[in-house]
ZALUMZA-178862 format. One line per field, with one value per residue (C-alpha): x, y, z; residue number from 1; residue in three letters. Coordinates in steps of 0.001 Angstrom, whole numbers, always signed. Layout:
REM ZALUMZA-178862
xx: (X, ...)
yy: (Y, ...)
zz: (Z, ...)
resi: (NUM, ...)
resn: (ALA, ...)
//
This chain:
REM ZALUMZA-178862
xx: (+278382, +278619, +279413, +276114, +274122, +275221, +273160, +274383, +275665, +274234, +273021, +275568, +274111, +275289, +275688, +272329, +270422, +272328, +271521, +267849, +267438, +269259, +266880, +263808, +265004, +265774, +262249, +260744, +262991, +261816, +258191, +258432, +261020, +263913, +267592, +269675, +273427, +275984, +279563, +282120, +285012, +288214, +290786, +294352, +296297, +297695, +300027, +299624, +298930, +296429, +293190, +290734, +287684, +289047, +290090, +286585, +284938, +287292, +286475, +282728, +283208, +285095, +282590, +279362, +279393, +279358, +276348, +272681, +270718, +268609, +271667, +273033, +276538, +277636, +280924, +282773, +285184, +287055, +288315, +288754, +285808, +282480, +279533, +277169, +273601, +272577, +268801, +267899, +271550, +271656, +274685, +275396, +275574, +278046, +281157, +280339, +279563, +282803, +284777, +283224, +284185, +287731, +288113, +286939, +289242, +292153, +291624, +291367, +294659, +295190, +297371, +300474, +299410, +298913, +295854, +293698, +293823, +290749, +289632, +285984, +283707, +280197, +277134, +273602, +270199, +268782, +271568, +274272, +272645, +269432, +268881, +270235, +272676, +274202, +274338, +276515, +278664, +279409, +280416, +282601, +284235, +285016, +286463, +288613, +289913, +290974, +292465, +294718, +296341, +297851, +298354, +299321, +296214, +292541, +290921, +287521, +285779, +282162, +280594, +283951, +285270, +288431, +289022, +291524, +291548)
yy: (-89330, -89206, -92414, -92398, -92678, -96290, -97367, -99072, -102592, -105418, -108495, -111294, -114793, -118392, -120265, -122030, -118815, -116963, -119651, -119720, -115940, -115775, -118372, -116584, -113169, -114560, -115961, -112689, -110667, -112779, -112292, -108550, -107745, -106329, -107208, -108753, -109156, -111218, -110226, -112788, -111117, -113054, -111621, -111813, -114868, -114512, -117498, -121180, -120964, -118143, -118280, -118090, -117866, -114803, -113256, -113796, -112266, -109286, -108822, -108921, -106216, -104014, -104501, -104212, -100419, -99714, -101822, -101193, -102581, -104612, -106472, -109613, -110949, -114566, -115320, -118258, -119179, -121889, -119469, -115956, -114967, -113188, -113060, -110120, -110273, -106888, -106690, -104397, -104304, -103657, -104703, -101041, -100252, -103004, -101102, -98213, -100628, -102528, -99277, -98313, -101711, -101498, -97968, -99181, -102218, -100148, -97642, -100362, -101343, -104810, -105552, -105340, -101861, -103085, -102295, -105284, -106538, -108251, -110016, -109501, -111250, -110055, -111357, -110095, -111682, -111479, -109676, -112366, -115268, -117188, -118454, -118271, -121153, -119576, -116229, -117724, -119804, -116819, -114558, -117281, -118149, -114533, -113855, -117007, -115946, -112567, -114114, -116412, -113339, -112598, -108890, -106467, -104331, -105054, -106164, -107228, -108864, -108190, -110067, -110604, -107080, -106730, -103678, -102524, -99882)
zz: (+192700, +196494, +198317, +200259, +197010, +196679, +199698, +202831, +202284, +200288, +202137, +202537, +202075, +201742, +198427, +198582, +199274, +196555, +193975, +195009, +194906, +191569, +190109, +191468, +190291, +186828, +186524, +187712, +185401, +182453, +183422, +184130, +181429, +183428, +183672, +186435, +186509, +188375, +189120, +190254, +192058, +192729, +195064, +193783, +194838, +198358, +198321, +199022, +202759, +202543, +204486, +201578, +203850, +205650, +202316, +200889, +203956, +203810, +200126, +200889, +203545, +201102, +198252, +200249, +200802, +197038, +196127, +196802, +199702, +197236, +195912, +197541, +198065, +198270, +200003, +198413, +201223, +199312, +196670, +198158, +195970, +196223, +193851, +193634, +192299, +190929, +190637, +187750, +186664, +182919, +180861, +180046, +183786, +184704, +183629, +186003, +188854, +188252, +188261, +191626, +193051, +191697, +193089, +196509, +196622, +195316, +198117, +200767, +202404, +203814, +206845, +204661, +203488, +199928, +197858, +197014, +193432, +192004, +188848, +187957, +185495, +184754, +182976, +182445, +181956, +179299, +177375, +177672, +179554, +178940, +182514, +186060, +185594, +182494, +184300, +187069, +184711, +182467, +185357, +186906, +183570, +182701, +186164, +185928, +182493, +183835, +186982, +184921, +183386, +186845, +186335, +189060, +188465, +189000, +185746, +184528, +181599, +180666, +177756, +176091, +176683, +178778, +180937, +183538, +186212)
resi: (1, 2, 3, 4, 5, 6, 7, 8, 9, 10, 11, 12, 13, 14, 15, 16, 17, 18, 19, 20, 21, 22, 23, 24, 25, 26, 27, 28, 29, 30, 31, 32, 33, 34, 35, 36, 37, 38, 39, 40, 41, 42, 43, 44, 45, 46, 47, 48, 49, 50, 51, 52, 53, 54, 55, 56, 57, 58, 59, 60, 61, 62, 63, 64, 65, 66, 67, 68, 69, 70, 71, 72, 73, 74, 75, 76, 77, 78, 79, 80, 81, 82, 83, 84, 85, 86, 87, 88, 89, 90, 91, 92, 93, 94, 95, 96, 97, 98, 99, 100, 101, 102, 103, 104, 105, 106, 107, 108, 109, 110, 111, 112, 113, 114, 115, 116, 117, 118, 119, 120, 121, 122, 123, 124, 125, 126, 127, 128, 129, 130, 131, 132, 133, 134, 135, 136, 137, 138, 139, 140, 141, 142, 143, 144, 145, 146, 147, 148, 149, 150, 151, 152, 153, 154, 155, 156, 157, 158, 159, 160, 161, 162, 163, 164, 165)
resn: (UNK, UNK, UNK, UNK, UNK, UNK, UNK, UNK, UNK, UNK, UNK, UNK, UNK, UNK, UNK, UNK, UNK, UNK, UNK, UNK, UNK, UNK, UNK, UNK, UNK, UNK, UNK, UNK, UNK, UNK, UNK, UNK, UNK, UNK, UNK, UNK, UNK, UNK, UNK, UNK, UNK, UNK, UNK, UNK, UNK, UNK, UNK, UNK, UNK, UNK, UNK, UNK, UNK, UNK, UNK, UNK, UNK, UNK, UNK, UNK, UNK, UNK, UNK, UNK, UNK, UNK, UNK, UNK, UNK, UNK, UNK, UNK, UNK, UNK, UNK, UNK, UNK, UNK, UNK, UNK, UNK, UNK, UNK, UNK, UNK, UNK, UNK, UNK, UNK, UNK, UNK, UNK, UNK, UNK, UNK, UNK, UNK, UNK, UNK, UNK, UNK, UNK, UNK, UNK, UNK, UNK, UNK, UNK, UNK, UNK, UNK, UNK, UNK, UNK, UNK, UNK, UNK, UNK, UNK, UNK, UNK, UNK, UNK, UNK, UNK, UNK, UNK, UNK, UNK, UNK, UNK, UNK, UNK, UNK, UNK, UNK, UNK, UNK, UNK, UNK, UNK, UNK, UNK, UNK, UNK, UNK, UNK, UNK, UNK, UNK, UNK, UNK, UNK, UNK, UNK, UNK, UNK, UNK, UNK, UNK, UNK, UNK, UNK, UNK, UNK)
//
């Protein structure tokens, strides 16, 4: 699939806006019977003195070209992390989306000419989560589990399934 099919850049928002939109989209998805998904993407640890805010912003810039314009990104500056809300994102589609993100971050070279390594957790309403809070908690928990493994490759966990790329 050509790169331009992914749409130009998701919208980057703050934590409060992300939480509000996630709640509203979850309610609408329940009413209209469609799915939404959340991905939590942690950048690999950059050392104790790392600037997590700059790392999170860099990660958002790298991820944004491979998601749709209708999706939103939250930058979590305290943890070198971003969250992505995928409107209409079915559980079956998450693996392909995660692989696109991992391919993009693997291709990207930081100032040290190293590819970025990420840990990704994903959840889906209504398939794995009953509400917006559970959607966020599941994605964060799965990403944290993968991050603790501290591998040298980007990895992900979706609804209990581990994958690497």
